[in-house]
VEXLOVO-251026 format. One record per atom (N, C-alpha, C): x, y, z; residue in three letters. Coordinates in steps of 0.2 Angstrom, whole numbers, padded with zeros to 4 digits, always signed. Last residue first. Layout:
% VEXLOVO-251026
XYZALA...
//
This chain:
% VEXLOVO-251026
+0417-0100-0039ILE+0413-0107-0034ILE+0407-0107-0038ILE+0432-0092-0040ASP+0425-0093-0043ASP+0423-0100-0041ASP+0442-0084-0027ARG+0440-0091-0034ARG+0433-0089-0033ARG+0443-0078-0017ARG+0444-0074-0024ARG+0444-0078-0029ARG+0444-0083-0004GLN+0438-0078-0006GLN+0439-0075-0012GLN+0453-0095-0008PHE+0446-0096-0006PHE+0442-0089-0007PHE+0464-0086-0005LEU+0462-0090-0010LEU+0456-0090-0012LEU+0462-0083+0009THR+0462-0077+0003THR+0461-0080-0003THR+0461-0095+0016ALA+0457-0090+0016ALA+0455-0085+0011ALA+0476-0099+0014GLY+0470-0102+0011GLY+0464-0099+0011GLY+0482-0088+0020ALA+0485-0090+0013ALA+0477-0094+0009ALA+0477-0090+0032LEU+0477-0084+0028LEU+0478-0084+0021LEU+0482-0104+0035ASN+0474-0102+0035ASN+0474-0096+0032ASN+0495-0103+0034ALA+0492-0107+0029ALA+0484-0105+0030ALA+0496-0093+0045LEU+0499-0090+0039LEU+0495-0096+0034LEU+0491-0100+0056VAL+0489-0092+0055VAL+0490-0091+0048VAL+0501-0110+0057VAL+0494-0112+0056VAL+0489-0105+0054VAL+0513-0105+0058PHE+0512-0109+0053PHE+0504-0110+0053PHE+0511-0098+0071GLY+0511-0095+0066GLY+0511-0098+0059GLY+0510-0110+0079VAL+0505-0105+0078VAL+0505-0101+0073VAL+0523-0114+0078LEU+0519-0119+0076LEU+0512-0114+0074LEU+0530-0101+0083VAL+0531-0104+0076VAL+0525-0108+0074VAL+0525-0103+0097GLY+0522-0097+0092GLY+0525-0099+0085GLY+0529-0115+0100LEU+0524-0114+0100LEU+0522-0108+0095LEU+0544-0112+0100ALA+0541-0118+0097ALA+0533-0117+0096ALA+0544-0102+0111THR+0546-0101+0105THR+0542-0105+0099THR+0539-0108+0123LEU+0535-0103+0120LEU+0537-0101+0113LEU+0550-0118+0124VAL+0542-0120+0123VAL+0538-0115+0121VAL+0561-0111+0126LYS+0561-0114+0120LYS+0554-0116+0119LYS+0557-0104+0138THR+0558-0099+0132THR+0557-0105+0125THR+0557-0115+0147THR+0549-0111+0145THR+0551-0107+0139THR+0564-0130+0146GLU+0566-0121+0146GLU+0560-0117+0144GLU+0563-0143+0144PRO+0561-0139+0153PRO+0562-0132+0152PRO+0555-0147+0131SER+0560-0143+0134SER+0558-0142+0141SER+0545-0150+0122LEU+0546-0155+0128LEU+0552-0152+0132LEU+0547-0142+0110LEU+0539-0142+0115LEU+0540-0146+0121LEU+0558-0147+0107LEU+0558-0140+0109LEU+0552-0140+0112LEU+0554-0159+0100THR+0559-0159+0106THR+0559-0151+0109THR+0545-0156+0090ASP+0543-0159+0096ASP+0548-0160+0103ASP+0549-0148+0080TYR+0548-0143+0086TYR+0544-0149+0091TYR+0548-0156+0067THR+0554-0152+0071THR+0555-0150+0077THR+0537-0156+0061ASN+0539-0162+0068ASN+0544-0160+0070ASN+0536-0145+0053PRO+0533-0145+0059PRO+0535-0150+0064PRO+0548-0140+0044TYR+0545-0145+0046TYR+0542-0145+0052TYR+0556-0127+0044LEU+0550-0127+0039LEU+0547-0134+0041LEU+0569-0130+0050TYR+0563-0128+0054TYR+0558-0127+0051TYR+0576-0134+0042GLU+0574-0139+0045GLU+0568-0137+0050GLU+0581-0123+0035TYR+0577-0126+0031TYR+0572-0132+0035TYR+0592-0119+0044TRP+0587-0115+0043TRP+0581-0120+0041TRP+0598-0133+0052ALA+0599-0128+0047ALA+0592-0125+0047ALA+0605-0136+0070MET+0599-0137+0063MET+0601-0132+0058MET+0622-0137+0075ASN+0615-0134+0075ASN+0610-0135+0069ASN+0631-0153+0076LYS+0629-0146+0073LYS+0623-0144+0075LYS+0639-0159+0088GLN+0634-0159+0086GLN+0631-0153+0083GLN+0656-0167+0086VAL+0652-0162+0088VAL+0645-0161+0085VAL+0664-0177+0078GLY+0662-0177+0085GLY+0657-0172+0091GLY+0667-0173+0066GLY+0670-0171+0071GLY+0669-0170+0078GLY+0661-0185+0060GLU+0667-0183+0057GLU+0670-0178+0062GLU+0648-0188+0066VAL+0653-0192+0066VAL+0660-0190+0063VAL+0643-0173+0065MET+0645-0177+0072MET+0649-0182+0072MET+0642-0174+0051GLY+0646-0168+0054GLY+0647-0171+0061GLY+0632-0184+0049ARG+0638-0185+0047ARG+0643-0180+0051ARG+0621-0177+0057ALA+0625-0184+0060ALA+0631-0185+0055ALA+0619-0166+0048ARG+0622-0164+0056ARG+0624-0171+0058ARG+0616-0172+0037VAL+0620-0168+0035VAL+0623-0167+0044VAL+0603-0179+0040VAL+0609-0183+0039VAL+0616-0178+0038VAL+0595-0169+0044PHE+0597-0172+0048PHE+0604-0176+0048PHE+0594-0162+0031GLY+0596-0158+0036GLY+0598-0163+0041GLY+0587-0173+0026LEU+0593-0172+0024LEU+0596-0168+0026LEU+0574-0173+0033LEU+0581-0178+0033LEU+0586-0176+0031LEU+0569-0161+0029SER+0571-0162+0035SER+0576-0167+0036SER+0567-0164+0015VAL+0571-0158+0015VAL+0573-0160+0022VAL+0558-0176+0017VAL+0564-0177+0013VAL+0570-0171+0015VAL+0546-0168+0022TRP+0551-0174+0025TRP+0557-0174+0023TRP+0543-0160+0011MET+0546-0157+0017MET+0549-0162+0022MET+0539-0169+0002VAL+0546-0166+0001VAL+0549-0161+0006VAL+0528-0175+0008PHE+0533-0180+0007PHE+0541-0175+0007PHE+0520-0165+0008PHE+0522-0168+0015PHE+0529-0171+0013PHE+0518-0163-0006ALA+0520-0158-0001ALA+0524-0160+0003ALA+0512-0177-0010LEU+0519-0174-0012LEU+0522-0168-0008LEU+0501-0177-0001PHE+0505-0182-0001PHE+0513-0180-0003PHE+0495-0166-0008THR+0496-0166-0002THR+0502-0171+0000THR+0493-0170-0022THR+0498-0164-0019THR+0499-0164-0013THR+0484-0181-0021LEU+0492-0182-0023LEU+0496-0176-0021LEU+0473-0173-0015LEU+0477-0181-0011LEU+0485-0181-0014LEU+0471-0166-0026SER+0472-0163-0019SER+0477-0169-0015SER+0468-0176-0034LEU+0474-0171-0038LEU+0475-0168-0030LEU+0457-0182-0029MET+0462-0185-0031MET+0468-0180-0032MET+0447-0170-0029PRO+0450-0173-0023PRO+0456-0178-0024PRO+0446-0156-0038THR+0446-0164-0039THR+0450-0166-0032THR+0449-0144-0038ARG+0441-0146-0037ARG+0441-0153-0037ARG+0461-0136-0025PHE+0459-0141-0033PHE+0452-0142-0031PHE+0464-0128-0015CYS+0468-0125-0023CYS+0465-0130-0028CYS+0460-0133-0004SER+0457-0127-0007SER+0458-0125-0014SER+0469-0142+0000SER+0464-0146-0003SER+0459-0140-0007SER+0481-0134+0004ILE+0482-0138-0003ILE+0473-0140-0006ILE+0473-0129+0017PHE+0477-0125+0010PHE+0477-0128+0005PHE+0472-0142+0022THR+0467-0137+0022THR+0467-0132+0016THR+0486-0144+0026ALA+0481-0148+0021ALA+0475-0145+0018ALA+0489-0133+0033ILE+0493-0135+0027ILE+0488-0140+0022ILE+0482-0136+0045ALA+0481-0130+0041ALA+0483-0131+0034ALA+0486-0150+0048ALA+0479-0149+0047ALA+0478-0141+0042ALA+0500-0146+0051TRP+0499-0151+0046TRP+0491-0149+0043TRP+0497-0138+0063SER+0501-0135+0056SER+0500-0139+0052SER+0491-0147+0071GLY+0488-0141+0068GLY+0490-0138+0063GLY+0500-0155+0075ALA+0495-0158+0071ALA+0491-0152+0068ALA+0507-0148+0085ILE+0511-0149+0078ILE+0505-0151+0073ILE+0498-0149+0095VAL+0499-0143+0093VAL+0502-0144+0086VAL+0495-0162+0096VAL+0490-0159+0094VAL+0492-0152+0091VAL+0507-0168+0103ALA+0506-0170+0096ALA+0500-0164+0093ALA+0508-0160+0115VAL+0513-0157+0110VAL+0511-0160+0102VAL+0496-0164+0120LEU+0496-0157+0119LEU+0501-0157+0114LEU+0501-0178+0124TRP+0496-0177+0118TRP+0495-0171+0116TRP+0512-0175+0132PHE+0513-0179+0125PHE+0507-0177+0121PHE+0504-0170+0143ARG+0510-0166+0139ARG+0511-0169+0133ARG+0497-0182+0147LEU+0493-0176+0144LEU+0499-0172+0140LEU+0507-0191+0150GLY+0502-0191+0144GLY+0498-0185+0142GLY+0513-0184+0161TRP+0517-0185+0154TRP+0513-0185+0148TRP+0502-0184+0170THR+0507-0179+0168THR+0509-0179+0161THR+0495-0195+0170LEU+0491-0189+0168LEU+0495-0184+0167LEU+0506-0206+0169LEU+0502-0204+0165LEU+0497-0198+0163LEU+0512-0203+0181GLN+0515-0200+0176GLN+0512-0202+0168GLN+0501-0206+0190GLY+0504-0200+0191GLY+0507-0198+0183GLY+0501-0220+0187PRO+0493-0216+0185PRO+0497-0209+0185PRO+0517-0226+0180THR+0511-0225+0186THR+0505-0220+0184THR+0521-0237+0168VAL+0520-0230+0171VAL+0515-0229+0175VAL+0524-0252+0170TYR+0530-0246+0167TYR+0528-0239+0168TYR+0514-0260+0171GLY+0517-0258+0177GLY+0522-0252+0175GLY+0505-0263+0162ARG+0511-0267+0163ARG+0516-0266+0169ARG+0495-0254+0164ALA+0494-0262+0163ALA+0500-0266+0166ALA+0503-0243+0157THR+0500-0243+0166THR+0498-0250+0167THR+0503-0246+0144ALA+0510-0245+0148ALA+0510-0246+0155ALA+0490-0246+0141VAL+0494-0252+0140VAL+0501-0253+0144VAL+0486-0235+0144ILE+0483-0239+0147ILE+0487-0245+0147ILE+0493-0227+0134GLY+0493-0226+0142GLY+0491-0231+0146GLY+0488-0231+0124ALA+0496-0232+0125ALA+0496-0232+0132ALA+0475-0227+0123ILE+0476-0233+0123ILE+0483-0235+0125ILE+0477-0214+0126VAL+0473-0216+0130VAL+0476-0222+0129VAL+0482-0208+0112ASN+0486-0208+0119ASN+0483-0213+0125ASN+0471-0213+0104LEU+0477-0217+0104LEU+0482-0216+0111LEU+0463-0203+0110ALA+0461-0210+0109ALA+0467-0214+0108ALA+0470-0190+0106LEU+0469-0193+0113LEU+0465-0199+0114LEU+0470-0192+0091MET+0476-0193+0095MET+0474-0194+0102MET+0456-0188+0088MET+0458-0197+0088MET+0465-0198+0090MET+0455-0177+0094LEU+0450-0183+0097LEU+0455-0190+0095LEU+0463-0171+0084ALA+0465-0171+0091ALA+0462-0176+0095ALA+0456-0173+0072VAL+0463-0178+0072VAL+0466-0174+0081VAL+0446-0166+0074ILE+0445-0173+0073ILE+0452-0176+0075ILE+0452-0153+0074ALA+0448-0156+0081ALA+0447-0164+0080ALA+0456-0151+0061TRP+0462-0152+0067TRP+0457-0154+0074TRP+0443-0150+0055LEU+0449-0156+0054LEU+0453-0157+0059LEU+0439-0138+0061GLY+0436-0146+0062GLY+0441-0152+0060GLY+0448-0130+0056LEU+0447-0130+0064LEU+0443-0136+0065LEU+0445-0129+0043MET+0452-0131+0046MET+0452-0133+0053MET+0432-0126+0043LYS+0433-0131+0040LYS+0442-0134+0042LYS+0433-0113+0049GLY+0430-0118+0052GLY+0432-0124+0050GLY+0440-0107+0038THR+0444-0107+0045THR+0440-0113+0048THR+0432-0107+0028PHE+0436-0110+0027PHE+0440-0111+0033PHE+0421-0099+0033TYR+0419-0106+0030TYR+0425-0109+0031TYR+0428-0087+0036SER+0424-0090+0042SER+0423-0098+0039SER+0428-0083+0023TRP+0435-0086+0028TRP+0432-0088+0033TRP+0417-0080+0018ARG+0421-0087+0016ARG+0427-0087+0021ARG+0402-0080+0030ARG+0408-0077+0027ARG+0413-0082+0023ARG+0387-0088+0027THR+0393-0086+0031THR+0399-0084+0027THR+0378-0090+0016ARG+0376-0090+0023ARG+0381-0088+0028ARG+0383-0092+0006VAL+0379-0088+0005VAL+0375-0086+0012VAL+0392-0102+0008THR+0395-0095+0006THR+0390-0091+0005THR+0383-0113+0007TRP+0386-0112+0013TRP+0389-0105+0014TRP+0380-0117-0006PHE+0374-0118+0000PHE+0378-0114+0007PHE+0393-0119-0012ARG+0388-0112-0013ARG+0383-0110-0008ARG+0398-0130-0008VAL+0401-0124-0006VAL+0396-0119-0007VAL+0392-0139-0018SER+0388-0138-0011SER+0392-0132-0008SER+0400-0143-0029ARG+0397-0136-0030ARG+0394-0135-0023ARG+0406-0153-0032HIS+0400-0154-0030HIS+0398-0147-0030HIS+0421-0147-0028GLN+0418-0152-0034GLN+0412-0153-0035GLN+0421-0141-0018LEU+0421-0137-0023LEU+0419-0142-0029LEU+0419-0153-0009GLU+0414-0148-0009GLU+0414-0143-0015GLU+0431-0157-0011SER+0426-0162-0013SER+0419-0158-0013SER+0440-0148-0007SER+0441-0150-0014SER+0433-0154-0015SER+0441-0148+0008MET+0437-0143+0003MET+0436-0143-0004MET+0444-0160+0012VAL+0439-0157+0016VAL+0438-0151+0012VAL+0451-0169+0005ASP+0445-0168+0001ASP+0442-0162+0006ASP+0462-0172+0013PHE+0463-0170+0007PHE+0457-0167+0004PHE+0460-0175+0026GLY+0458-0168+0026GLY+0460-0166+0017GLY+0463-0189+0031LEU+0457-0186+0033LEU+0456-0180+0029LEU+0476-0191+0023LEU+0470-0196+0022LEU+0463-0192+0024LEU+0484-0180+0030ALA+0482-0180+0023ALA+0477-0185+0020ALA+0484-0184+0043ILE+0481-0178+0041ILE+0479-0178+0034ILE+0491-0196+0042LEU+0483-0197+0046LEU+0480-0190+0043LEU+0503-0192+0039LEU+0500-0197+0034LEU+0492-0196+0037LEU+0506-0182+0049PRO+0506-0179+0042PRO+0501-0186+0037PRO+0507-0192+0060ALA+0503-0187+0060ALA+0501-0184+0053ALA+0518-0200+0061LEU+0513-0203+0057LEU+0507-0197+0055LEU+0526-0193+0070TRP+0529-0195+0064TRP+0524-0198+0059TRP+0519-0193+0081VAL+0521-0186+0077VAL+0524-0187+0072VAL+0518-0206+0085THR+0512-0202+0083THR+0513-0196+0079THR+0531-0209+0088VAL+0527-0212+0082VAL+0522-0208+0080VAL+0535-0202+0099LYS+0538-0200+0091LYS+0535-0202+0087LYS+0524-0207+0108LEU+0525-0200+0106LEU+0527-0197+0098LEU+0531-0218+0110PHE+0525-0218+0106PHE+0524-0211+0103PHE+0543-0215+0116VAL+0542-0218+0108VAL+0536-0217+0105VAL+0537-0211+0128LEU+0542-0205+0124LEU+0541-0208+0116LEU+0531-0221+0133LEU+0527-0215+0132LEU+0531-0211+0127LEU+0542-0231+0136SER+0535-0233+0131SER+0531-0225+0128SER+0550-0224+0144THR+0553-0223+0137THR+0547-0227+0132THR+0547-0211+0153PRO+0546-0218+0154PRO+0546-0219+0146PRO+0559-0198+0158ILE+0553-0200+0154ILE+0551-0207+0152ILE+0572-0197+0162SER+0567-0199+0166SER+0560-0200+0165SER+0577-0189+0151ALA+0581-0197+0153ALA+0577-0200+0159ALA+0576-0177+0149ALA+0570-0183+0146ALA+0573-0190+0147ALA+0583-0170+0155TYR+0576-0169+0157TYR+0574-0176+0155TYR+0595-0173+0149ALA+0595-0174+0156ALA+0589-0173+0158ALA+0592-0167+0136ALA+0593-0176+0138ALA+0593-0177+0144ALA+0589-0154+0138PHE+0584-0159+0137PHE+0586-0166+0138PHE+0603-0150+0141SER+0598-0148+0146SER+0591-0153+0143SER+0610-0155+0127ALA+0610-0158+0136ALA+0607-0157+0141ALA+0605-0158+0112ASP+0603-0153+0118ASP+0604-0157+0124ASP+0606-0165+0103GLY+0612-0161+0104GLY+0611-0157+0108GLY+0599-0177+0099THR+0596-0170+0099THR+0600-0165+0100THR+0606-0189+0099ALA+0601-0189+0094ALA+0597-0181+0094ALA+0615-0185+0111LYS+0618-0188+0105LYS+0614-0187+0098LYS+0607-0186+0120GLU+0611-0181+0119GLU+0614-0181+0112GLU+0600-0200+0121ILE+0596-0193+0119ILE+0601-0186+0118ILE+0612-0206+0126ALA+0609-0207+0119ALA+0605-0201+0118ALA+0616-0200+0137THR+0618-0199+0133THR+0617-0200+0126THR+0603-0204+0145LYS+0605-0195+0145LYS+0610-0195+0138LYS+0605-0218+0146ARG+0599-0214+0141ARG+0600-0206+0140ARG+0615-0219+0154LEU+0615-0221+0146LEU+0610-0217+0142LEU+0610-0214+0165GLU+0617-0209+0160GLU+0617-0211+0154GLU+0602-0223+0169THR+0600-0216+0167THR+0604-0212+0163THR+0611-0233+0170TYR+0606-0233+0165TYR+0603-0227+0162TYR+0619-0229+0182ALA+0622-0231+0175ALA+0616-0230+0171ALA+0609-0228+0191GLU+0612-0222+0190GLU+0616-0222+0181GLU+0603-0242+0193THR+0599-0236+0190THR+0604-0230+0188THR+0617-0253+0187SER+0615-0248+0192SER+0608-0244+0188SER+0612-0267+0176ALA+0617-0262+0177ALA+0614-0257+0185ALA+0602-0276+0175ALA+0610-0279+0174ALA+0614-0272+0177ALA+0591-0268+0175ASN+0594-0272+0180ASN+0600-0275+0181ASN+0593-0261+0165ALA+0591-0258+0170ALA+0594-0263+0175ALA+0588-0271+0154SER+0596-0267+0156SER+0597-0264+0160SER+0576-0272+0157ALA+0581-0277+0158ALA+0588-0275+0160ALA+0572-0258+0154ARG+0571-0261+0161ARG+0576-0266+0163ARG+0573-0259+0140ASP+0575-0254+0144ASP+0576-0256+0150ASP+0563-0270+0136GLY+0572-0271+0135GLY+0573-0266+0139GLY+0550-0264+0140GLY+0555-0270+0145GLY+0562-0270+0143GLY+0552-0253+0132GLU+0551-0253+0139GLU+0555-0257+0142GLU+0549-0262+0121LEU+0556-0258+0121LEU+0556-0256+0128LEU+0535-0267+0123TRP+0542-0271+0122TRP+0548-0268+0123TRP+0529-0253+0123VAL+0530-0258+0129VAL+0536-0263+0129VAL+0530-0252+0109CYS+0534-0247+0114CYS+0533-0250+0122CYS+0523-0263+0104VAL+0529-0263+0103VAL+0534-0258+0107VAL+0511-0260+0111LEU+0513-0266+0112LEU+0520-0267+0110LEU+0508-0249+0103SER+0507-0248+0111SER+0512-0255+0113SER+0507-0254+0090THR+0512-0249+0092THR+0513-0249+0098THR+0494-0260+0092VAL+0500-0264+0091VAL+0506-0260+0092VAL+0486-0248+0095PHE+0487-0255+0101PHE+0492-0258+0099PHE+0486-0242+0084ALA+0489-0238+0089ALA+0490-0245+0097ALA+0480-0249+0074GLY+0488-0249+0073GLY+0491-0244+0080GLY+0468-0249+0079LEU+0472-0254+0080LEU+0479-0254+0079LEU+0466-0235+0077LEU+0465-0238+0084LEU+0469-0246+0084LEU+0467-0235+0064THR+0471-0229+0067THR+0472-0234+0075THR+0457-0243+0058ILE+0463-0244+0057ILE+0468-0240+0062ILE+0446-0235+0063VAL+0446-0242+0065VAL+0453-0244+0065VAL+0447-0222+0057GLY+0447-0223+0064GLY+0449-0230+0066GLY+0446-0227+0044LEU+0453-0224+0047LEU+0454-0225+0054LEU+0433-0230+0045VAL+0437-0234+0042VAL+0445-0232+0045VAL+0426-0217+0048ILE+0425-0223+0053ILE+0431-0229+0051ILE+0430-0209+0038GLY+0432-0208+0044GLY+0432-0214+0049GLY+0423-0216+0027LYS+0431-0214+0027LYS+0435-0214+0033LYS+0410-0216+0028VAL+0414-0221+0030VAL+0420-0221+0030VAL+0406-0202+0041SER+0408-0204+0035SER+0410-0213+0035SER+0404-0198+0054ARG+0398-0203+0051ARG+0399-0204+0043ARG+0415-0190+0057VAL+0413-0195+0061VAL+0407-0201+0060VAL+0413-0179+0047SER+0420-0185+0047SER+0417-0191+0051SER+0401-0173+0051ARG+0403-0177+0045ARG+0409-0183+0044ARG+0405-0169+0063ARG+0400-0174+0062ARG+0401-0177+0057ARG+0415-0160+0060ILE+0418-0165+0066ILE+0411-0171+0063ILE+0409-0151+0052GLU+0415-0154+0049GLU+0416-0161+0053GLU+0400-0145+0060ARG+0397-0149+0055ARG+0404-0153+0052ARG+0409-0138+0070ALA+0405-0144+0072ALA+0402-0148+0067ALA+0415-0130+0060ALA+0419-0134+0064ALA+0415-0140+0066ALA+0402-0122+0057ILE+0406-0125+0052ILE+0410-0131+0053ILE+0400-0117+0071LEU+0394-0122+0067LEU+0398-0125+0062LEU+0411-0108+0073ARG+0410-0114+0077ARG+0405-0119+0074ARG+0412-0101+0061ILE+0416-0104+0063ILE+0414-0110+0068ILE+0399-0093+0065GLU+0400-0096+0059GLU+0406-0101+0060GLU+0402-0089+0079THR+0397-0092+0078THR+0397-0096+0072THR+0413-0080+0074ALA+0414-0084+0079ALA+0411-0089+0078ALA+0407-0070+0066PRO+0412-0074+0064PRO+0412-0080+0068PRO+0388-0069+0071SER+0396-0067+0070SER+0401-0072+0068SER+0376-0068+0058LEU+0380-0072+0063LEU+0387-0069+0065LEU+0361-0061+0052ALA+0369-0061+0052ALA+0371-0064+0059ALA+0346-0069+0047PRO+0351-0066+0053PRO+0359-0066+0051PRO+0347-0069+0028GLY+0345-0073+0035GLY+0348-0069+0040GLY+0348-0065+0015VAL+0348-0072+0017VAL+0347-0076+0023VAL+0346-0052+0003TYR+0345-0055+0012TYR+0346-0061+0013TYR+0355-0057-0012GLY+0351-0053-0005GLY+0352-0054+0000GLY+0363-0068-0018SER+0356-0068-0018SER+0351-0063-0013SER+0376-0061-0020ARG+0373-0066-0026ARG+0364-0066-0024ARG+0379-0055-0009ALA+0380-0051-0016ALA+0377-0054-0021ALA+0369-0054+0005SER+0373-0058+0001SER+0374-0054-0007SER+0368-0047+0021ARG+0366-0045+0012ARG+0370-0050+0008ARG+0360-0050+0036ARG+0366-0049+0032ARG+0364-0050+0025ARG+0348-0042+0048TRP+0351-0048+0044TRP+0357-0045+0038TRP+0346-0030+0053GLY+0351-0035+0056GLY+0354-0042+0052GLY+0329-0030+0050PRO+0336-0026+0054PRO+0340-0031+0056PRO+0324-0041+0036GLN+0323-0039+0043GLN+0329-0035+0045GLN+0317-0041+0021PRO+0323-0041+0025PRO+0322-0038+0032PRO+0303-0049+0017MET+0307-0043+0016MET+0312-0045+0021MET
//
C-alpha cells in the first residue's frame, strides 16, 4: 500500500518515498563518481592523464628555466617588459599583460595545456555517460525512482566532478614539480595554483554539459563518441579561424583586432578573461560559462524528458 508522501510513477505506480530534486541529483552524481572511479576506462584514463601531467610539468619547468636564463642575461625589468609585450601581442589586452607578466611561466603554460586538453579528456570520459545506459536500458531502473531532469543533471554534475578531481591532481603534480625546482614559492602555489585550477574547472563545466547533452542524443556509445569529437573539433576550428584572422590583421595593420562573436562560442576562449585583474571581466566570463552549462543541461534534460526509454 502506498504511504503518505510517496512519489507516484506513471509507469509503475507508487515506488517509494519522494526525494527532493537536490537529493536525487546528489545521489546520481555520487553514483556517477563511484562508477567512473571503479571502471576500467576511468582507471586507465586516470593513469595516462597523470603520466601525461608529469611529463607536461617537466616541459613547463624546462620552459621556466629557459625564461629564467634569459632573465639572468638581462635585467629583471627588461625581462618583465619582454614578457609583458609578448603576452599583450598574444591577447591584445594591455592590462592583462601587465598583470600576467608576474605569473610563474611554468604554471601559466600548464594552465594553457590543461584548458586546451580538457575537451579531449571530457569527450573520452563522458561520451557514454548517457548513451551506454540508454543502450542497455538500465536507465529505466532510475527514472522510476528519480525525476528525469534530476537524473540528467546528476549525471552531468558527476562527470564535471570527476574532471574537477582529475584536474586537481594534475595541478598538484605541476605545482610540486615547479616548487621542487624553486620556480614557484609555496605562497604562489597556493594562490595561483588554486586560481588556475578554478579557471580550468569552470571551463570544463561547459564541455561536460555539452558532452552529456550529446551523449543523451544517442543509444549507441560509438556514435556518441564520434559526434562529441566532431562537435568539439568544429568548435575548435571556428575559434582557430578567428584567431588566424586576427593575427593576420595584426601583422598587416599592427593593431590587435577585437575577437569575432563566433570565437566566444568556444569555452576555452574565456581563460584569459577569467584570469583578468578586472572583476567585471571575470564575472562576465563566469556568467557566460555558467550560461553554457545551464543551456546545455536544459536542452539535454528536455530531450531526455520527452524521449522513449
